[in-house]
C-alpha positions in Angstrom: -4.1 -21.8 -4.5 -1.0 -23.7 -5.7 1.6 -21.5 -7.4 0.0 -18.4 -6.0 2.2 -16.0 -4.1 0.9 -14.5 -0.8 0.6 -11.1 -2.5 -1.8 -12.7 -5.1 -3.8 -14.9 -2.7 -7.6 -14.5 -2.2 -8.3 -11.8 0.4 -5.1 -9.9 -0.4 -4.8 -6.4 0.9 -2.9 -3.8 -1.2 -1.1 -1.2 0.9 -0.4 1.9 -1.1 2.6 3.8 0.2 4.0 0.7 1.8 7.5 2.0 2.2 6.4 5.1 4.0 6.0 5.7 7.7 2.3 4.7 8.0 2.1 2.2 5.1 5.1 0.2 6.5 3.3 -0.1 9.9 0.0 -1.1 8.3 1.7 -3.8 6.2 3.6 -5.1 9.2 0.4 -5.4 11.2 -1.4 -7.2 8.4 1.5 -9.6 8.2 1.4 -10.2 11.9 -2.3 -11.0 11.6 -1.4 -13.6 8.9 -3.2 -11.7 6.1 -1.8 -11.7 2.5 -0.3 -8.3 1.7 0.8 -6.7 -1.6 3.1 -3.8 -0.8 2.9 -1.0 -3.4 5.0 2.1 -3.6 6.8 4.5 -6.0 10.1 3.0 -4.8 11.9 1.4 -2.0 13.2 -2.1 -1.4 10.2 -3.1 0.7 7.7 -2.6 -2.2 6.6 -5.8 -4.0 4.9 -3.7 -6.7 5.5 -0.3 -8.2 2.7 2.1 -7.9 2.4 5.8 -8.5 -0.8 7.9 -8.5 0.6 10.1 -11.2 1.4 7.2 -13.5 -1.9 5.4 -14.5 0.1 2.6 -16.2 1.1 1.3 -12.7 -2.6 1.0 -11.5 -3.8 -2.2 -13.3 -1.0 -4.4 -11.9 -1.5 -3.2 -8.3 -5.3 -3.4 -8.3 -5.7 -6.7 -10.2 -6.9 -9.4 -7.8 -6.9 -7.9 -4.3 -10.1 -7.5 -2.4 -8.9 -4.8 0.0 -6.9 -1.6 -0.4 -5.5 0.9 2.1 -3.7 4.2 1.5 -2.3 6.6 4.0 -4.1 10.0 4.0 -2.1 12.7 2.4 -2.5 16.0 4.2 -2.7 18.8 1.7 -2.7 21.8 4.0 -1.2 22.4 7.4 -3.2 21.5 10.5 -4.8 24.4 12.3 -2.4 24.0 15.2 0.6 24.4 12.9 -0.6 27.5 11.1 1.2 30.7 11.8 -0.7 34.0 12.2 
């Protein structure tokens, strides 16, 4: 639509954690495929939108409009291979 930025275009995918290791790669791949991407992160120069799971006031702006969303999985415990006896 005229006057719409790519991050607000229909079919936009929000990438949460877009300045991190996995999120940066996902966003780059979506760009390479020509898909509109809204990068969201707690900080970092590559984020188009501020987002923090701990701050619910940041949620509406990030989630308004996009039809897809991805977030890297956060590991909450060490993998079995890394546990020490």
